N, C-alpha and C positions, 0 to 999 in steps of 0.2 A: 504493500499499500503506500501513499505518497507519505503519509504520515509517519511509518516506521524508517523509510528512505531517509527523510528529511532529518528523523533522530540519531540515525547512524551517520551520514554523510555531514551534515552541518557542523557538528561539532569537531571533525577533522579538518573540515575547510578551514574553519576559525584558527585551530591552531597552525596549521601551514600556513596560512595568511599571517597570523601573528610572528610565527617564527621568521619567515623570509622577508616580511617589512622590517623586522629589528634590525636583521642583517643587513638589509638592503639601503635601509633609508636613516638610520638612527647612527650608524658607524661613519665616520667623517673617514672617508678612504684616502682623502690628501694626507691626512695625520698618522696613517698607519703604514708599516713598512710592508712590503710586497710579501714577507714571511706570515707578518700578522694578518694581513687580509686571506691568504691562502688558508691559514688555519681558522678563520673565521667560516670561510666557506666550506671546509671540511667539516666543521663542527655543525653547519646549516645542513649538508646533505644527509649527516648522520641522522639528524632530527626529523627530517623529511623521509627518510628512509624507515624510522621508527615508525613514525605517522602511517604511513603507505602500508606497512606491515600490519598494524594494527588494522587498519580499513579491510586490507585482504582476509584476514581472521574473521572477520565479522561478516564477510559477504561470501566468503569461499564455499559455504554449505549451498549457496544458492547459483549452481553453476552458470545459467545464462545472464542473473545480473554482474556476476564477477567477471565472465567473459566481455560483456558490453561495456562495463566499467573500464575495463585495460583497453578496448578498442578505442573507446571516446578520448582515454587519457593520451594514447599515442597519437592520434587524429590532433587533438588541440595542440600537443606540444609539437609536433611537425610543423604546424600552420604557425604556431607564436615562434618557433626558431628562425625560418624563412621572413616573417614580417618583422621581427627585431633587427635581423641582419640586413634587411632591406632599407629600415629606419636607419641604423646606424650609418649606412652609407650615404643615404640622403642628408642626414644630420652633419655629417663631416664633411659634406660638399656644398652645405647650403649656410648661409648667412644667418638664416634665422635660429632664434635661442628655443629649446625645448626644456621642459618640467622635466622629460623625463631621459637618462642615460641609457639609451637603446643598447649601447657596446656592451656596457654593465650587465643588463638585463639579458642580452643575448647569453653572456658567459655564463652568468648563473642557471640559465634554461639548459645549457650546454653541459654545465656540471651534474644538473639534475639527470639529463638524459643518460650519461655516462656512469651514473652512481648505481642505479639499477640494472643489473644484467636482463638481456633480452626484453627489453621495454615493459618490464612489469609494472609500469606506472598507472595507478588509478585516476579515473577523471579527478577525482577531489584532491588529490595531491598536486595534480598539475594546474586545475583551476586557480586552487589557493596558491602558488605559487606565482602562475602569470599574472594573476590580479595585483599581488603584493610587488613584484618589480616594475609592474605597469603605472603603480601608484592608484588603485582603482582600491576606495575604503572599504571595509570589511562589510560593513553593513550592507554595501551596493552588491558585492559578490556572493552574498548570502541570499538576498533578494534575487538575484540572477538564478542561482543554484533554485530555489523555490519555482521561480519563474519557467527554467526549463524544464524541470519534472512535471509541473503542471501541464505543460504543453503537450511533453510526451503522453501522459495520462489521456488527455483530450482526441489527440490525434491518431 
């Protein structure tokens, strides 16, 4: 049901978003050494891996839902990687200023892709991360999750 899905997914999306937001936006990258930045990113990837695994364990008993979540996560990550790469190239060649550091967002998403073998990334993990690195507020991503689920049920 929609209610049980949201009860499982929303807390994971919120925790993923919070972890990625904290690492991506509160740390002043210019004041950290390259080693510190890499260490922070490794810690984030470990946290995201734990949250992804927790969601997988909750969903694995429902094979079709589990497979659908993995396919959706893989698809969203593929699109987000391409889009952030394109935006990073556009931003570096453009004189306009952007709120988002698309290259850093792309690097974080690439690290996420490389962290989990065989693309075992659930939609909630990818959605929370993509939203955080693109500066989408948590309340908005949770609303998006609910809207998407309601739309799927209706269609």
